[in-house]
N, C-alpha and C positions, 0 to 999 in steps of 0.2 A: 505485800509481796511485790517485788520489782517486776516490771514487764521484761520479758526476755524472748529471744528468738525460739521458735518451735523446734523440737527435736524430731527426727525421723524415727520410725519403728526400729530400724536397724541400729540407730544410735542407742536407744533404750536397751535393746537386747545386748548390745556390746557393753553398755555400762554395767548390766547385771553380771556379765562374765568377768569384767574387770574387778568389780567389788568382791566377787567370790573367789577369784584366783589370780589376782594381779601378780603374785609372787612367782607364778610358774608359767605365765603366758609368754609365748615367744613373740618378740617384736615383729619378726617377719611374717607371722601368721596373719596379722591384721593391718599392718601398715600398707598404705597404697604406694604404688610405684610412681611417685610424683614428688615434686619439690615446690615449695613456696618461698619467695624471697621477701625478707623485710628490708626495705631500702632505707637509706640514710643520706641526707645532704648536710654536711657539717663543714665548718671552717677548719681544715687541717693545716693550712698555711695562711699567710697574711697576718694582719694586726691582731686577730683573735685566735690564731692557730694554736697558741699555747694552751687554750682551753679545749679546742676541738679534738685533739688526739686522745687525751684521757677520757673525755666524754664518749667518744666513739667506742673506745675499748670497753667502757662500762656497759654501753648499750649492746655491744657484741656479746659480752659475757652473759647478759640476760637472755639473749636469743639462744645462745649455746646451751644454757641451762634448761630453758623450756624445751629445746630439741632433745636434750638427754632424757628429760621426763617423758616426752612424747614417745621416744623410741623405746623406752623401758616398758611403756604400756601398750605399744603397738598400735597407736591410733594416728589417723591423719597422715598428711604428707610431710616429708622431711623439710626442715627449715634451714635457710641460709641467710646470711647477713651480707649486704652489699653497700659499702659506703662510698660516696663520691665527694670530692673536695670542691667546696664552693670558692676557695681562695679568698674568702671573706668579701666576695663581690656578688651583689644581687643578680646581675646578668648571668654570671657563671652558674649560680645556684639554679636559676630558672632553666637553663639549658641542661644541666645535669639531671634535674628532676624530670624534665620532659623525656630524656632518653631512658631513664629508669622506668617510666610509666609506659611510653609508647613502644619501646623495643623489648624491655624485659617484663612488662605486664604487671608491675608491682601495684598493689592496692593499699599498702601500709608504709608510711614514711616516718622515720625518726626525724623530727623537724630541726631547723637551724637554731643556732645560738642567738644570733642577732635579730632583733625585731625589724631592723632595716632590711634584712634578707627575707624574713618570714612573710612580711607584707606582700612583696612582689610574687613570692612563691604561691601564696593563697590566691591572689587576684589574677595571676596570669596562667596558673597551671592546675593546681591540685583540686580546687573546688569545682572548676569546670569539668575536670576529668573524673570526678567522683572518688578521689583518693583521700584516705584518712591520714591526717597529720597529728602527731603528738609532739609538741615542741619541748625542748629540753631547757632552754634558757632565754626565751623571748617573752619579756614581761610587759610590753606596752599595753596600755588600756585600749588601744585601737582595736585589738582583736575582740575584746568584749563588746565594743560598740558594733563591730561588724556582725557579730553573732546576734546582737539585739535587733539589728536591721535585716536579719535573714541572709546575710552575705556569706556566711561560712557553711550554711546548710547542715549544721550539726557535725561537720567533718573536721573540726579542730578542737583539740584539747591541749592543755599544758600541765606539766607535773610540778610546777613551782608557782608561787603567788605572783599575780600581776602587780604592776607599780602602783595601782590604786590602793594596795596594801603596803607594798614594800617601801615606797617613797615616804609614806606616812610614818612607818616604823623608823626610817632613817632620820626623819626630822625630829622625832622624839629622842633618838640616840644622840643627835647633835645638841638638842636643848638640854638634856640631862647631863651632857659633858660640860655644860657651862658656856656653850657658844651662843652668842646673842646677835652677831652681825656677820653673816656668812656670805662670802663671795661664791659664785658658781661658775665653773667652766664645764661645758657639756658638749658631748659629741653631737654634731648637728645632723641627727637622723631622728626617726620616729621615736625610738627609745629615749634618747636624750631630751628631746623637746617635751615629751609627756612627763618624764620623771622629774625634770627640774620644775615644771609647773605644779605638779602635785606636792613636791617638797616645799616650794615657796609658800603655797597656800597653807600647808600644815604647820610650818614653822611660825608663820605670822599668827596663826590661830593660837599657838602655844604662848605667844608673847615675844618671839624673836623677830629679827628683821633680816632681809636679804639685801646685800649690797649689789654690786654690778653682776649681771648675768651675761656670760660671754660664750657664744657658740664657737666651735672649732671644726675644721674639716680634717679627716684622719690622714695619718702618714705624711705629715709635713716635716721638713728638716729641722724647723725651729718653731717654737710657740711663744717667742718673746713678746710679740705684739699682744696676743691674747692674755698673757700673764700680767703684763703691765696694765692693761685695761682692768683686769680683775682686782688689781691692787688699789685702784682708785677708791677713795672713801675710807681707807684705813680699816678693812675688815679684820675681825679677830680670828677668822678661820676660813678654810677653803673647802667647798664641796666639789669633789672631782668626779664627774660622770665621764669616765674615760675607759680606755683599754690599757693593759699593762705596757704595751709598746709605746703608745702616745703619752700615757700618764707619767712614765719615768722621765720623759723629756720635760713635760710640763712641771713636774714637781722639782726637778733640778733648777729650772728658771725661777720658780716660786721662791725657793730657798735663796738662790743667788741674789735676787732683787729685794730680799728682806721681808718676805711674806711671813705671816704669823705661823707659829708652830702647830696651831690647831688644824687638824685635817680630818675630813670625813670622806669616806670612799663608798661608792655604790657597789652593789654586789657584782662580782666579777674581778674586783681588784684584790680580793683576799687570796692571792696566788703567790706561792713561794718564789716563783721566778721574778715577780715584781719586787719583792723584798730584796732578793739578791742583787737586783739591778740598782735600786736606789740606796740600799744600806739600811740596816736596822736603826741606826742612830737617828735617821731622819723621821722615824715613825714613832718617836717616844710619846707624842700626844696625838696619835692617829687612831681613828675608829673605823671599823669595817662592819658592814651589815651583811647578814646572811640568814636565809631561812633556817630555823632550828633543825638539827638532825637528832631526833629522839633515839634513844638506845633501845630500839625494838629488836626482837629476834632476827628480823630481816636484816637490820643494819649489821648486827654482829656476824651473821652468816656470810653476807656478801662482802663485808670488809675482809674477813679471813680468806674468802675465795679469790678476791681480786688481788690481795697480797700474794697469794700462792701462784696465780697465773701470770700476773702482770707487773708485780713489784710496785703497786700503787696503793694509796689509801683512798677509800671510797669517798671520804670527806676532805681529801687533801687539796681540793681545788674546786672552783665553782662548776656547777652543772653535772657533776659525776653522779650524785645520788638521783637527781631527776632524770638524767640520761639512762641510768639503769632501769628505773621504773617505766620510762617511756618504751624502751625495748621490750621489757617484760610484758607489758599490757598488749602491745601490738602482736607479739609472738603468741601469747596465750589466746588472744582473740582469733588469730589465724587458725590455730589448732582446733579451737572450739567450733569455728565455722565448719571445719571438716567433720567434726563429730556430729554436728547438727544437720549435715547434708546440704549446707548452704553454698551459694556460689562464692562467697568470700569477697563480695564487693566492699568498697569503702563504707557504704551505708550499713551493710551487714556487720562489719567489724566495729563500727561506732556503737551499734546497738549492743553488741556483746561486751564492749568495754564498760558500758553503763551497767550491764548485768553482773559483772564480776568486781565492781567497786562499791563502796559504801553508799549511804550509811547503814543499810540493812544487809543482813546475810551472815553466813558462817565465815569467820575470819580465816584467812590463809596467809602465809608468809612467803617471802622470797627464798630462792634456792631450789635445787633439784627436788628435794623431798616435798617442799611446800607446793611446788608446781604439780607434782604427781597427784597430791591430794586434791588440789583444785580441779584438775582435769577429770578425775574420777567423780568428784561431787557434781561438777557441771553436767556430766553425762547422765546423772539421774535427776536433773532438774533442780538442784539445790541453788538457792540464792547465795551469792558469795560477796565477800568484802575484803579486798586486798589491803593488807598493811605492809607497805613497801619500805624501802630504805629511807624514804622521805617521811614515813609515818603513814597513818590511815589516809587513804586516798578517797576523797569525796568530791566529785565534780558537781558544780552547779549547772544550771540550764545552759550556761554559755561555755561550758568546758573548763571553767576556772576552778582552782583549789584555793583553800585558805590555810594559813599556817601561822604559828608563832615565829618569832625572830630572835636571833642572837646578836648582841653587840659585842664585837670582838676587838681585841688588841693583840699586837704581835709581841710576845714575851718569851724569852728563852728559846728561840728557834721554832716557835709554833704559834698558831692563832689560838687565843684563849678567850673563852666566853667570860666577859666581865659583868654582863647584865642580860637578863632575859626580858624580852618585850612581848607580852602576850597578845593574842588576837583580840582579847577584850579591851586592852589598852588602845590598840589601833582603832577598833570600832568606836571607842569613846571619842577619839579625836575626830573621826569621820562624822560622828553625830554632831559634834561642836561646829564643824565646818558647815554641815547641812542646815544648822539652826541659825546661821548668820544672815 
């Protein structure tokens, strides 16, 4: 049985009432006259703003659906969602998070997209102030190391796999596509540095080779110099660790200067806006990596809901599925803290997040009805296991999740899975690396 926060006698009495007569209870009878805010710091503008807006909408939908479930049961405080724009800049993100925490008193934060922003947020603001962060698309292994060293204090989770898995899967995708001498252009931040190093180690273990490795700084008018350097040594392909905005410029120069047609893209590039910019013809021999999106009941429910509310596809771009699950877990934990009579500190919420996720417990799914069932079961002390739109969520001791991956190509106006890369295959390569 999982360790979980204690419930007050009032909560247990309330739970019995809910289970006996949830269909007739009046929300105003039991709901407290109070409001809790789920904060969010995301890139709504800047080089990765194309990701941030739909990710934020997915997280907001999750909070709204937990709020609807809470209100129907008449428990806890009302929930609100408040997003601030980081402008894709670490300093702006730190300032925005500080205001959310110090002025608005938030204890739960849907975390940034970029690892280069998440790092300063953790080290400068959230850990010190005891605020829980669940990141939507920050994959650097740095955060695993920080947790191992006790620097995150258990207040950091992420709902998509770290690059310690993802870069390995990408190297297998490249090798299986027949690429044997890969040039790398990478965003010169924490994410880019760690990802390219993991990719290189994995590809070489598989029998491939890496040509020139070239860092770049974002938002430059031209990347001609970086591309020319990457072309040295006649590579048969290019691994582009970039953003759609910068990557479109880099790819144009790669093609203009005679680069090979073989292309490998890190997660985040499988965005329709990127394809529209560079043109589908340039991507005939291009491969995109993405965590797999299993067709769970949660996926089907939320995809229908986000189409209806927002004219979006939940898997139509990077970070949307993980953004939804981050918002859902933070919102559920906030209501559960009220049910338990807890203060709802970041540490309280972190404990509840572990109590409502796998591997053990009664499964519940996303959406209003799933969240209602989860809150009722939590009220009577049930162990729970959330199967979200990203699949079953099982956090390890460092707040990381594991997943299988999809190797995608763009065909007929959409990203199509051409090959599945299982977690077992990824772990096999990691074992080969460890044995060297």
